[in-house]
N, C-alpha and C positions, 0 to 999 in steps of 0.2 A: 095827888099828882095832877089830875085834870085841872083843878082850880089854879094851881101854880103855873102850869103851862099855858093856861088860857090868858094869863097876864102878859105873856111874851108875844110881841109883835114880830114875826119872822121877817128878816131883812133880805133873805136869800131863799132860793128854791131848796137848797140843801137843809137850811134851818127848818123850813116848813115840813119837809119830808121827815126829818129827824123827829120832830114833835109828834107827827102822826104815827110813826113806827114805834116810838117809845111808849105812847099810850096803848098801842096794840099789845105790848108786852109788859104792861104794868103788873099783871098777875104773876109773871115770872119774878119780877123784882120782889114782890111780897112773899112768894114761895121760897125764895132763897133764905129769908129769915127763918121760915118754918123748918126747912131741912137743916138749918144750923141750930136747932133746938131753941129757937127764939132768943138767941144770944148773939152779941157782937162785942168786940173789944172797945169798951167805952173810951171815948176820946180819940179813937182812930177812925177817921172818916174814909170815904172812897170817892169815886167819881159821881156817885148818886146821892150820898147822904153825908151829913157833917160829923158823924161820930158821936152825937149826943142823943139823938132820937131817930129811930129808924123810919124816916119819911124822906121823900124826894126833896132835894135841895136845888132850887132854881138859881141860886147864886153862883153855881158852877156851870151854867148852861153853855157858855161859849167854849169851855174846855171840853165839854161833852161832845159838842158839835165838831170840834177840831179832830178828836179821836175818830168819831164816826166818819168824817169826810176822808181822812187819810188812809183808812183801811178799805175803802169802798171798792177800789179797782186794783187791788194787789192780790197776790196768791198766798203769801205766808207772813207770819209775824212771830217774833220771839218776845215774850213778856217776862219781865223780872218783877215779881211782886204780884201775887194773885189775890190775897185776902178773901173777900166774899164774892169775887167773880163779877163785880159790877162793870169793870172795864171790859171784861170778856163779853158780858151781855151787850154792851154798846157795840162792840166789834161784830158780834154775830148778827145783831139786828141789821147792821149795815151790809155785811157780807157773809151770809150763812155758809158759803163754800170755803171760807178762809181756813187754811191750815195753821193751827196754833200750837206752839210749845210755850208752856207757862211754868215758871219756876218760883217756888216759895219754900222758905226754910221751915214753915209751919203749915200743917194740913188740917188744923182744927176746923177752920171754916172753908178753906180752899177745896178740900176733897168733896164734901157733900155738895157744895155749890157747883163744882165742875160736873159731878155726876148728874145733877139736875139739868144743867145747860146742855150736856150731851144728849140727854133724853128729849128735851124740848126742841132742839135744833137738828136732831138726828145726825150727829157728828161725833168725831173722836178728837178729844183734846189731849195732847201729849203733856200730862202734868208730871213734873219732876220735883220731888221733895229734896231740898238740900240748899246749901249756900251757893249763890250764883257764881262766886269765884271758883268754886269746885266744879260746878256743872258746866259752865260755858266752855272751858277748854276741851271738854269731851264731846261736845255736840258735833255731828257730822253734817247736818243739814245747813243749807244756806237760806237766808231770810231776806224778804223785801223791806221789812220795817221792824224796828225794835222799840218796845215800850218799856222804858226803865222807870220803875215805880217801887223800888225796894226800900233801902235804908234812908235815902235822901241825905247821906253824909258825903261831903265833897270827895274825900279821898277814896271812899268805897265806890262811888259812882264813876269816878275817873277810871278806876281799874276795870269796872264793868264795861265802860265805853270802849276802852282799848281792846278788850276781848271781843266785843261785838263787831269791831272793825274787821276781824278775821272771818266773820260769819256772814258778811253781807253778800248778796247775790249779784252785785255789780261793782263798778269802780266808784260808786257813790254809796253813802250810807244815809238811810232815812231813819230818823230817831225822834221819838217823843220822850222828853224828860218831864216827869211829873214833879209837882212842888218846885217849880222853876226858881222861885225867889230864894229858896234855901241853898241852891247850888248855882246861882247866876255867875259865879266866878269861873265856872267851866267854860262859858262862852269865850272869855279872854284866853283861856288855855287852848281851846280849839282853834281860835283865830291865829294863834302863833304858829300852828302846824298845818292848818288846812284852809281851804277856801269854802266859805258858806255860800251855797247857791240859792238857798231860800230859808227864811226864818219867819215863823208865825208865833206870836205870843198873844193869846187872847186877853181881853179886858174882863176879868172876872175874879172872884175869890179863889184862892189856892190854885192859881193858874199853872198850866203846863206850858210846854214850848216844843214846837216842831222845828227840826233842822234837817235840811238836805245838804250834805257835806261832800265835797269832792275829795277823794282819797288819792 
């Protein structure tokens, strides 16, 4: 990880801060694989590795920074799609006091990863095993940001987004969609119904997208 990050010339203070903090928690990234019995779902990547070999992937640096930046000064986040907890690691590095609810239909990797992160950051993560479409309607808490990183299927993500609108803590919704290019049609659907106050799409592989939307 250190060699790959050393090749990146940070352009902003937040990028420089992210690099330093990520290096400080490199051991946690490695330990996640250990608590997952040294296994992962081959071909399924995350924010930190490409799904073929368990090593840090710098080709996603900008999307990592975007997630890190957008949770830095908020209180709560609802995440759909936990997998090995790498996005949670980025969020907790940025904001250790963040209140997190994370939903995943499979706890094979999610549960051991979350237990490790809870120990490392001395926090409690509300992990809920189940389909997001079943879980979201039953949540009572309101959230400052939503990280939608589950099926990446347009019809499914559209339903998730509509449900998340009912759980936002204000008259705006802040949401990060992962694998933006597979669901880019959603932007047109959102534009028809809402005003986009801010949009950020990083220039990297397997990019995500941040939207602040007026409801």
